[in-house]
Each structure stands twice: as C-alpha cells, then as structure tokens.
BALO-445005 format. One record per residue (C-alpha): residue number from 1; residue in one letter; x negated, y, z negated. Coordinates in pm, 1 decimal, always signed. Each point is the difference from the previous one (the first is absolute). Layout:
N
<rec paro="NUM" mipa="A" c1="X" c2="Y" c3="Z"/>
...
//
This chain:
246
<rec paro="1" mipa="X" c1="+1673.4" c2="-582.0" c3="+71.8"/>
<rec paro="2" mipa="X" c1="-311.3" c2="-59.9" c3="-207.2"/>
<rec paro="3" mipa="X" c1="-42.9" c2="-334.1" c3="-167.8"/>
<rec paro="4" mipa="X" c1="-33.3" c2="-158.0" c3="-340.0"/>
<rec paro="5" mipa="X" c1="-173.8" c2="+216.2" c3="-259.5"/>
<rec paro="6" mipa="X" c1="-330.7" c2="-167.8" c3="-80.4"/>
<rec paro="7" mipa="X" c1="-120.9" c2="+46.4" c3="-356.4"/>
<rec paro="8" mipa="X" c1="-206.3" c2="-314.3" c3="-26.2"/>
<rec paro="9" mipa="X" c1="-192.7" c2="-125.5" c3="-298.7"/>
<rec paro="10" mipa="X" c1="-377.4" c2="+22.0" c3="+11.2"/>
<rec paro="11" mipa="X" c1="-126.4" c2="-232.7" c3="+269.9"/>
<rec paro="12" mipa="X" c1="-302.5" c2="-210.9" c3="-81.2"/>
<rec paro="13" mipa="X" c1="-138.0" c2="-33.7" c3="+352.7"/>
<rec paro="14" mipa="X" c1="-272.6" c2="+256.3" c3="+63.0"/>
<rec paro="15" mipa="X" c1="-3.5" c2="+156.8" c3="+342.6"/>
<rec paro="16" mipa="X" c1="-124.9" c2="+267.5" c3="+238.8"/>
<rec paro="17" mipa="X" c1="+283.5" c2="+234.0" c3="+95.9"/>
<rec paro="18" mipa="X" c1="-6.4" c2="+220.7" c3="+311.1"/>
<rec paro="19" mipa="X" c1="+203.1" c2="+317.1" c3="-59.1"/>
<rec paro="20" mipa="X" c1="+144.0" c2="+189.2" c3="+299.3"/>
<rec paro="21" mipa="X" c1="+157.6" c2="+338.6" c3="-82.2"/>
<rec paro="22" mipa="X" c1="+251.6" c2="+221.0" c3="+181.6"/>
<rec paro="23" mipa="X" c1="-16.0" c2="-29.3" c3="+381.2"/>
<rec paro="24" mipa="X" c1="+302.2" c2="+213.3" c3="+98.3"/>
<rec paro="25" mipa="X" c1="+40.7" c2="-148.0" c3="+347.5"/>
<rec paro="26" mipa="X" c1="+23.1" c2="+126.1" c3="+267.7"/>
<rec paro="27" mipa="X" c1="-258.7" c2="+232.6" c3="-158.0"/>
<rec paro="28" mipa="X" c1="-260.6" c2="-266.8" c3="-84.7"/>
<rec paro="29" mipa="X" c1="-358.2" c2="+124.0" c3="+31.3"/>
<rec paro="30" mipa="X" c1="-155.7" c2="-139.7" c3="+322.3"/>
<rec paro="31" mipa="X" c1="-289.9" c2="-156.0" c3="-194.4"/>
<rec paro="32" mipa="X" c1="+213.8" c2="-145.1" c3="-280.9"/>
<rec paro="33" mipa="X" c1="+30.8" c2="-358.5" c3="+119.6"/>
<rec paro="34" mipa="X" c1="-367.1" c2="-43.1" c3="+87.7"/>
<rec paro="35" mipa="X" c1="-93.4" c2="+153.0" c3="-337.0"/>
<rec paro="36" mipa="X" c1="+225.8" c2="-246.4" c3="-183.8"/>
<rec paro="37" mipa="X" c1="-165.5" c2="-289.4" c3="+183.1"/>
<rec paro="38" mipa="X" c1="-347.7" c2="+128.9" c3="-89.6"/>
<rec paro="39" mipa="X" c1="+86.9" c2="+25.1" c3="-368.0"/>
<rec paro="40" mipa="X" c1="+164.0" c2="-343.9" c3="+3.6"/>
<rec paro="41" mipa="X" c1="-313.2" c2="-150.0" c3="+154.4"/>
<rec paro="42" mipa="X" c1="-225.8" c2="+171.3" c3="-253.9"/>
<rec paro="43" mipa="X" c1="+194.6" c2="-149.7" c3="-291.4"/>
<rec paro="44" mipa="X" c1="+85.1" c2="-335.2" c3="+158.4"/>
<rec paro="45" mipa="X" c1="+152.5" c2="-234.3" c3="-83.6"/>
<rec paro="46" mipa="X" c1="+321.9" c2="+192.1" c3="-67.7"/>
<rec paro="47" mipa="X" c1="+255.7" c2="-188.2" c3="-210.0"/>
<rec paro="48" mipa="X" c1="+289.1" c2="+247.2" c3="-11.5"/>
<rec paro="49" mipa="X" c1="+111.0" c2="+304.6" c3="+197.1"/>
<rec paro="50" mipa="X" c1="+217.7" c2="+278.9" c3="-141.4"/>
<rec paro="51" mipa="X" c1="+154.2" c2="+274.0" c3="+213.9"/>
<rec paro="52" mipa="X" c1="+86.6" c2="+286.8" c3="-234.4"/>
<rec paro="53" mipa="X" c1="+297.8" c2="+118.0" c3="+205.7"/>
<rec paro="54" mipa="X" c1="+97.3" c2="+276.2" c3="+242.1"/>
<rec paro="55" mipa="X" c1="-125.6" c2="-192.6" c3="+300.2"/>
<rec paro="56" mipa="X" c1="+278.4" c2="+187.0" c3="+182.8"/>
<rec paro="57" mipa="X" c1="+36.6" c2="+377.0" c3="-14.3"/>
<rec paro="58" mipa="X" c1="+365.1" c2="+27.4" c3="+112.9"/>
<rec paro="59" mipa="X" c1="-41.3" c2="+370.3" c3="+72.8"/>
<rec paro="60" mipa="X" c1="+329.7" c2="+2.6" c3="+190.5"/>
<rec paro="61" mipa="X" c1="+181.5" c2="-97.4" c3="-322.0"/>
<rec paro="62" mipa="X" c1="-184.6" c2="+243.1" c3="-226.1"/>
<rec paro="63" mipa="X" c1="+184.6" c2="+243.2" c3="-225.7"/>
<rec paro="64" mipa="X" c1="-256.0" c2="+264.9" c3="+92.5"/>
<rec paro="65" mipa="X" c1="+0.8" c2="+212.0" c3="+315.0"/>
<rec paro="66" mipa="X" c1="-58.3" c2="-203.9" c3="+316.5"/>
<rec paro="67" mipa="X" c1="-279.9" c2="+86.2" c3="+238.2"/>
<rec paro="68" mipa="X" c1="+111.3" c2="+77.5" c3="+355.2"/>
<rec paro="69" mipa="X" c1="-125.4" c2="-260.3" c3="+243.4"/>
<rec paro="70" mipa="X" c1="+22.9" c2="-295.2" c3="-238.9"/>
<rec paro="71" mipa="X" c1="+182.6" c2="-312.9" c3="+123.8"/>
<rec paro="72" mipa="X" c1="+342.6" c2="-115.1" c3="-115.7"/>
<rec paro="73" mipa="X" c1="+20.5" c2="-242.5" c3="-290.3"/>
<rec paro="74" mipa="X" c1="+30.2" c2="-310.6" c3="+219.6"/>
<rec paro="75" mipa="X" c1="-279.0" c2="+110.3" c3="+233.5"/>
<rec paro="76" mipa="X" c1="-221.3" c2="+89.2" c3="-295.4"/>
<rec paro="77" mipa="X" c1="+39.2" c2="-345.2" c3="-155.5"/>
<rec paro="78" mipa="X" c1="-78.6" c2="-169.1" c3="+332.1"/>
<rec paro="79" mipa="X" c1="-314.2" c2="+212.8" c3="+42.8"/>
<rec paro="80" mipa="X" c1="-98.3" c2="-77.4" c3="-357.7"/>
<rec paro="81" mipa="X" c1="+45.7" c2="-374.9" c3="+51.0"/>
<rec paro="82" mipa="X" c1="-225.1" c2="+13.6" c3="+304.8"/>
<rec paro="83" mipa="X" c1="-266.4" c2="+187.6" c3="-195.1"/>
<rec paro="84" mipa="X" c1="+22.4" c2="-243.2" c3="-292.3"/>
<rec paro="85" mipa="X" c1="-5.2" c2="-315.4" c3="+212.5"/>
<rec paro="86" mipa="X" c1="-375.5" c2="-58.3" c3="-54.3"/>
<rec paro="87" mipa="X" c1="+63.7" c2="-1.6" c3="-376.1"/>
<rec paro="88" mipa="X" c1="+297.8" c2="-234.8" c3="+44.5"/>
<rec paro="89" mipa="X" c1="-204.1" c2="-239.6" c3="+213.4"/>
<rec paro="90" mipa="X" c1="-310.5" c2="-1.9" c3="-217.1"/>
<rec paro="91" mipa="X" c1="+185.7" c2="-40.9" c3="-330.0"/>
<rec paro="92" mipa="X" c1="+256.3" c2="-253.6" c3="+122.5"/>
<rec paro="93" mipa="X" c1="-130.2" c2="-275.6" c3="-228.2"/>
<rec paro="94" mipa="X" c1="-87.2" c2="-26.2" c3="-366.5"/>
<rec paro="95" mipa="X" c1="+147.4" c2="+191.7" c3="-292.9"/>
<rec paro="96" mipa="X" c1="+92.4" c2="+357.0" c3="+88.3"/>
<rec paro="97" mipa="X" c1="+197.5" c2="+226.4" c3="-234.0"/>
<rec paro="98" mipa="X" c1="+171.7" c2="+318.0" c3="+119.0"/>
<rec paro="99" mipa="X" c1="+110.4" c2="+269.5" c3="-244.0"/>
<rec paro="100" mipa="X" c1="+289.3" c2="+210.7" c3="+129.5"/>
<rec paro="101" mipa="X" c1="-89.8" c2="+369.9" c3="-4.3"/>
<rec paro="102" mipa="X" c1="+206.6" c2="+316.2" c3="-0.3"/>
<rec paro="103" mipa="X" c1="-19.8" c2="+39.3" c3="+379.4"/>
<rec paro="104" mipa="X" c1="+103.4" c2="-363.1" c3="+53.8"/>
<rec paro="105" mipa="X" c1="+296.2" c2="+69.6" c3="-228.3"/>
<rec paro="106" mipa="X" c1="+136.0" c2="+285.8" c3="+212.2"/>
<rec paro="107" mipa="X" c1="+230.7" c2="-244.7" c3="+178.4"/>
<rec paro="108" mipa="X" c1="+157.8" c2="-102.0" c3="-329.3"/>
<rec paro="109" mipa="X" c1="+28.1" c2="+363.3" c3="-114.3"/>
<rec paro="110" mipa="X" c1="+192.3" c2="+84.2" c3="+316.5"/>
<rec paro="111" mipa="X" c1="+228.5" c2="-296.9" c3="-60.9"/>
<rec paro="112" mipa="X" c1="+67.1" c2="+113.1" c3="-357.3"/>
<rec paro="113" mipa="X" c1="+82.8" c2="+351.8" c3="+123.8"/>
<rec paro="114" mipa="X" c1="+250.2" c2="-153.5" c3="+240.8"/>
<rec paro="115" mipa="X" c1="+147.1" c2="-216.1" c3="-277.8"/>
<rec paro="116" mipa="X" c1="-106.1" c2="-319.4" c3="+178.3"/>
<rec paro="117" mipa="X" c1="-47.1" c2="-296.9" c3="-240.2"/>
<rec paro="118" mipa="X" c1="-354.2" c2="-133.0" c3="-21.0"/>
<rec paro="119" mipa="X" c1="+123.5" c2="-347.6" c3="+96.9"/>
<rec paro="120" mipa="X" c1="+105.7" c2="+138.9" c3="+338.2"/>
<rec paro="121" mipa="X" c1="-348.3" c2="+123.8" c3="+87.8"/>
<rec paro="122" mipa="X" c1="-241.2" c2="-233.6" c3="+178.4"/>
<rec paro="123" mipa="X" c1="-302.2" c2="-110.7" c3="-206.7"/>
<rec paro="124" mipa="X" c1="-306.1" c2="+217.2" c3="+56.4"/>
<rec paro="125" mipa="X" c1="-193.1" c2="-308.5" c3="+113.2"/>
<rec paro="126" mipa="X" c1="+244.7" c2="-37.4" c3="+287.8"/>
<rec paro="127" mipa="X" c1="+12.7" c2="+370.4" c3="+89.4"/>
<rec paro="128" mipa="X" c1="-377.8" c2="+33.2" c3="+17.4"/>
<rec paro="129" mipa="X" c1="-72.3" c2="-347.9" c3="+134.6"/>
<rec paro="130" mipa="X" c1="-248.1" c2="-87.3" c3="-273.3"/>
<rec paro="131" mipa="X" c1="-165.5" c2="-343.1" c3="+38.6"/>
<rec paro="132" mipa="X" c1="+173.0" c2="-290.3" c3="-172.5"/>
<rec paro="133" mipa="X" c1="-280.0" c2="-47.5" c3="-252.2"/>
<rec paro="134" mipa="X" c1="+28.6" c2="+357.3" c3="-134.2"/>
<rec paro="135" mipa="X" c1="+169.1" c2="+11.7" c3="-338.3"/>
<rec paro="136" mipa="X" c1="+196.9" c2="+322.4" c3="-43.2"/>
<rec paro="137" mipa="X" c1="+27.0" c2="+169.3" c3="-340.0"/>
<rec paro="138" mipa="X" c1="+260.7" c2="+267.6" c3="-77.3"/>
<rec paro="139" mipa="X" c1="-62.9" c2="+368.7" c3="-44.2"/>
<rec paro="140" mipa="X" c1="-152.4" c2="+75.7" c3="-340.8"/>
<rec paro="141" mipa="X" c1="-84.6" c2="-369.7" c3="-32.0"/>
<rec paro="142" mipa="X" c1="-339.5" c2="-148.0" c3="-68.9"/>
<rec paro="143" mipa="X" c1="-190.0" c2="-319.0" c3="+57.4"/>
<rec paro="144" mipa="X" c1="-254.8" c2="-135.4" c3="-248.3"/>
<rec paro="145" mipa="X" c1="-318.5" c2="-167.3" c3="+118.1"/>
<rec paro="146" mipa="X" c1="-261.5" c2="-100.9" c3="-256.2"/>
<rec paro="147" mipa="X" c1="+170.0" c2="+231.0" c3="-249.3"/>
<rec paro="148" mipa="X" c1="-26.9" c2="+305.0" c3="+227.7"/>
<rec paro="149" mipa="X" c1="+320.3" c2="+174.1" c3="+110.5"/>
<rec paro="150" mipa="X" c1="+42.0" c2="+114.8" c3="+359.5"/>
<rec paro="151" mipa="X" c1="+263.6" c2="+267.4" c3="+69.9"/>
<rec paro="152" mipa="X" c1="+82.7" c2="+248.5" c3="+272.5"/>
<rec paro="153" mipa="X" c1="-85.8" c2="+270.6" c3="-250.4"/>
<rec paro="154" mipa="X" c1="+291.4" c2="+238.5" c3="-45.6"/>
<rec paro="155" mipa="X" c1="-15.0" c2="+149.4" c3="-346.9"/>
<rec paro="156" mipa="X" c1="-280.0" c2="+162.0" c3="-195.8"/>
<rec paro="157" mipa="X" c1="-236.1" c2="+202.3" c3="+218.0"/>
<rec paro="158" mipa="X" c1="-278.3" c2="+245.9" c3="-70.2"/>
<rec paro="159" mipa="X" c1="-365.8" c2="-16.5" c3="+97.8"/>
<rec paro="160" mipa="X" c1="-20.5" c2="-376.8" c3="-66.3"/>
<rec paro="161" mipa="X" c1="+353.8" c2="-136.8" c3="+39.9"/>
<rec paro="162" mipa="X" c1="-86.8" c2="-370.8" c3="-17.8"/>
<rec paro="163" mipa="X" c1="-188.6" c2="+57.5" c3="-320.9"/>
<rec paro="164" mipa="X" c1="+291.5" c2="+198.7" c3="-144.3"/>
<rec paro="165" mipa="X" c1="+234.3" c2="-288.3" c3="+79.1"/>
<rec paro="166" mipa="X" c1="-243.7" c2="-259.1" c3="-136.3"/>
<rec paro="167" mipa="X" c1="-17.7" c2="+181.9" c3="-333.1"/>
<rec paro="168" mipa="X" c1="+377.8" c2="+35.2" c3="-14.2"/>
<rec paro="169" mipa="X" c1="+52.7" c2="-373.5" c3="+45.7"/>
<rec paro="170" mipa="X" c1="-321.8" c2="-114.8" c3="-171.6"/>
<rec paro="171" mipa="X" c1="-72.8" c2="-220.0" c3="+301.1"/>
<rec paro="172" mipa="X" c1="-248.7" c2="+31.2" c3="+285.8"/>
<rec paro="173" mipa="X" c1="+190.9" c2="+155.0" c3="+289.0"/>
<rec paro="174" mipa="X" c1="-37.9" c2="+32.1" c3="+378.3"/>
<rec paro="175" mipa="X" c1="+210.3" c2="+250.3" c3="+194.8"/>
<rec paro="176" mipa="X" c1="+36.1" c2="+182.8" c3="+330.5"/>
<rec paro="177" mipa="X" c1="+252.4" c2="+283.1" c3="+58.5"/>
<rec paro="178" mipa="X" c1="-244.1" c2="+281.1" c3="-87.0"/>
<rec paro="179" mipa="X" c1="-176.3" c2="+47.7" c3="+334.0"/>
<rec paro="180" mipa="X" c1="-265.2" c2="+235.7" c3="-139.0"/>
<rec paro="181" mipa="X" c1="-108.5" c2="-232.6" c3="-279.8"/>
<rec paro="182" mipa="X" c1="-267.1" c2="-265.6" c3="+60.4"/>
<rec paro="183" mipa="X" c1="-176.9" c2="-97.6" c3="-319.2"/>
<rec paro="184" mipa="X" c1="-62.8" c2="-255.9" c3="-272.8"/>
<rec paro="185" mipa="X" c1="-1.3" c2="+98.3" c3="-367.2"/>
<rec paro="186" mipa="X" c1="-79.5" c2="-227.6" c3="-290.8"/>
<rec paro="187" mipa="X" c1="+79.3" c2="+24.8" c3="-369.6"/>
<rec paro="188" mipa="X" c1="-109.1" c2="-227.6" c3="-282.8"/>
<rec paro="189" mipa="X" c1="+110.4" c2="-24.2" c3="-360.5"/>
<rec paro="190" mipa="X" c1="-118.1" c2="-243.8" c3="-262.2"/>
<rec paro="191" mipa="X" c1="+251.2" c2="-254.9" c3="+124.9"/>
<rec paro="192" mipa="X" c1="+63.9" c2="+60.9" c3="+368.6"/>
<rec paro="193" mipa="X" c1="-143.5" c2="+137.0" c3="+323.8"/>
<rec paro="194" mipa="X" c1="+233.8" c2="+145.7" c3="+261.9"/>
<rec paro="195" mipa="X" c1="-37.9" c2="+154.4" c3="+342.3"/>
<rec paro="196" mipa="X" c1="+213.9" c2="+209.9" c3="+229.7"/>
<rec paro="197" mipa="X" c1="-56.6" c2="-31.3" c3="+376.2"/>
<rec paro="198" mipa="X" c1="+152.1" c2="+257.8" c3="+233.0"/>
<rec paro="199" mipa="X" c1="-37.3" c2="-141.7" c3="+350.6"/>
<rec paro="200" mipa="X" c1="+43.6" c2="+315.2" c3="+210.0"/>
<rec paro="201" mipa="X" c1="+176.4" c2="-37.7" c3="+335.4"/>
<rec paro="202" mipa="X" c1="-62.8" c2="-107.1" c3="+359.2"/>
<rec paro="203" mipa="X" c1="+220.8" c2="+244.2" c3="+188.9"/>
<rec paro="204" mipa="X" c1="-106.1" c2="+254.9" c3="+258.4"/>
<rec paro="205" mipa="X" c1="+38.9" c2="+350.0" c3="-145.8"/>
<rec paro="206" mipa="X" c1="-8.9" c2="+149.7" c3="+351.8"/>
<rec paro="207" mipa="X" c1="+324.3" c2="-178.1" c3="+91.8"/>
<rec paro="208" mipa="X" c1="+308.4" c2="+215.4" c3="+43.3"/>
<rec paro="209" mipa="X" c1="+177.5" c2="-203.3" c3="-267.9"/>
<rec paro="210" mipa="X" c1="-270.4" c2="+98.3" c3="-250.5"/>
<rec paro="211" mipa="X" c1="+20.9" c2="+371.9" c3="+80.3"/>
<rec paro="212" mipa="X" c1="+163.9" c2="+70.7" c3="-335.0"/>
<rec paro="213" mipa="X" c1="-340.6" c2="-54.9" c3="-162.1"/>
<rec paro="214" mipa="X" c1="-157.5" c2="+314.7" c3="+148.2"/>
<rec paro="215" mipa="X" c1="+127.0" c2="+206.3" c3="-292.8"/>
<rec paro="216" mipa="X" c1="-211.3" c2="-196.1" c3="-248.8"/>
<rec paro="217" mipa="X" c1="-363.6" c2="+85.3" c3="-73.0"/>
<rec paro="218" mipa="X" c1="-74.4" c2="-366.1" c3="-72.1"/>
<rec paro="219" mipa="X" c1="-11.0" c2="-222.2" c3="+305.8"/>
<rec paro="220" mipa="X" c1="+64.3" c2="-375.9" c3="+22.8"/>
<rec paro="221" mipa="X" c1="-286.8" c2="-225.8" c3="-99.6"/>
<rec paro="222" mipa="X" c1="-19.3" c2="-287.7" c3="+244.6"/>
<rec paro="223" mipa="X" c1="-85.4" c2="-325.9" c3="-166.9"/>
<rec paro="224" mipa="X" c1="+125.2" c2="-315.3" c3="-166.4"/>
<rec paro="225" mipa="X" c1="-75.1" c2="-219.0" c3="-297.8"/>
<rec paro="226" mipa="X" c1="-130.9" c2="-338.2" c3="-107.9"/>
<rec paro="227" mipa="X" c1="+42.3" c2="-166.2" c3="-339.2"/>
<rec paro="228" mipa="X" c1="-214.1" c2="-297.9" c3="-97.3"/>
<rec paro="229" mipa="X" c1="+93.3" c2="-237.8" c3="-283.1"/>
<rec paro="230" mipa="X" c1="+233.8" c2="+257.8" c3="-150.0"/>
<rec paro="231" mipa="X" c1="-292.4" c2="+190.2" c3="-154.5"/>
<rec paro="232" mipa="X" c1="-205.2" c2="+155.2" c3="+283.1"/>
<rec paro="233" mipa="X" c1="+172.5" c2="+273.0" c3="+202.2"/>
<rec paro="234" mipa="X" c1="-143.2" c2="+166.8" c3="+308.7"/>
<rec paro="235" mipa="X" c1="+122.7" c2="+304.5" c3="+193.7"/>
<rec paro="236" mipa="X" c1="-132.8" c2="-25.7" c3="+355.3"/>
<rec paro="237" mipa="X" c1="-9.1" c2="+324.1" c3="+200.4"/>
<rec paro="238" mipa="X" c1="+35.8" c2="-13.0" c3="+375.9"/>
<rec paro="239" mipa="X" c1="-330.0" c2="+109.7" c3="+163.7"/>
<rec paro="240" mipa="X" c1="+70.2" c2="+342.6" c3="+144.3"/>
<rec paro="241" mipa="X" c1="-219.1" c2="+296.3" c3="+83.8"/>
<rec paro="242" mipa="X" c1="-15.7" c2="+246.0" c3="-288.5"/>
<rec paro="243" mipa="X" c1="+159.7" c2="+331.6" c3="+95.1"/>
<rec paro="244" mipa="X" c1="-265.1" c2="+179.7" c3="-204.7"/>
<rec paro="245" mipa="X" c1="+24.3" c2="+337.3" c3="-171.9"/>
<rec paro="246" mipa="X" c1="-51.5" c2="+320.9" c3="+194.7"/>
//
C-alpha cells in the first residue's frame, strides 16, 4: 500500500527542497497552487519536492462523525483528483517524494478492520493516480535529504511540534500534520545545530470537510516550507488579509 521504507544515509548532494504540506483535497485552499508556484519561483531552481502527506482528506472514510452533504468515498476521491490535477501536472517530472499521512492511511485502516490482507489492497499510488515520478513512502516513514528528515509529522506535538521531534531524534526535522503550526526553530550546542520546520497546511478551513476544526481556538496557518542546503529552513506564510483584533 505504501512503499519501501526510506532511511537513507546522509546524501552529499546539496539541494533546495520545496516542501508542500497537507492539502486535504477536495478541501484545498483556492489560492494554494498559485502560492506554491510563487514560492517555487522565489527559491528557484528547485532540486527536490516533498509532499508531507494528507493530500487527500477521505472524509467519507473517517472514523469521526460525517458531515451531511459530503460526497461518497468514490465521488470524493474523484473530486479530489480533479482539484489536485494542477499539482500532478506541474510536478510530473524530477524527484518528488510523498509521505503517507494519517488521512491517506484511512483506506488501509478500513481494510484492517475488515480483516483484508494488505497485499489485497491496491497501492496508494494507483488509488490516487499519483504521477509516475512520485516516490511513495509509508506511514511513519521518513526520507533524508542533506541530513534533514522529512516526515508527515504524527507524534510529538505542543507549541513547536517539529522542534520537539527534532530534539527527540537529534536531527533537523520537517513535518506537516499540525495545521496550526507554521514555524522554524533552531538550536545549537557546542557540536551541532538543528532546526525544526513545521510547514502548516494548505487546506480551506471553510470547507465542510474541515468543519471539525471550529471547536479549536487555534486556526490553520496556511503556508509551506523551503530548505536550502540542509541548513537553512524557511516557513513561508500565504499572503492573506489579517483578521485583526477587535
């Protein structure tokens, strides 16, 4: 369903990595794709692209209460594919890594509940129609680029979840998953300097599928990330009008 767990040794080639967080199609923010292109142009040339997972929301397969008016599972996936097509087309060449997230994994969870062997379930690349050049990494997996680990992000949370996970592994870390976290934190000791980059999300909080978020005081932070040479991390916020304080 996922792929081969990638736990590579430190790569020597230095690179600029474009980091695209949770999209949750068909609830992608209307300005997400154009924003990604603007950031990519600002940091060009881009050598690698990492999608941090949960490109699909799969609300119809959720274990939480379903919202009335949402499409069936098959219709939802087709709508999501249509919404993600610009991403598929634009990133159809070069090295692209995709980290399976907890929403992506809902299909496999349903199969496990039904006692269906994993070998009987179609690969996620086939289900979602990902481009051929996308390399799929399993849930809880990671990919290393210039010594930095990229993960979906399930695990340690808090105010600065990427930084918490970087400290736990003693390795610079880039994650998504936590929609309300968009930040970069650095730490240096006598021997090492680490960073944690939380890349936010690019989903539309006004979508019916995202309605569960209304109970939280913190709202999603729309943005993405860029990592240069494995040592410079940037959290780019989508330009939006400030709501202000009344």
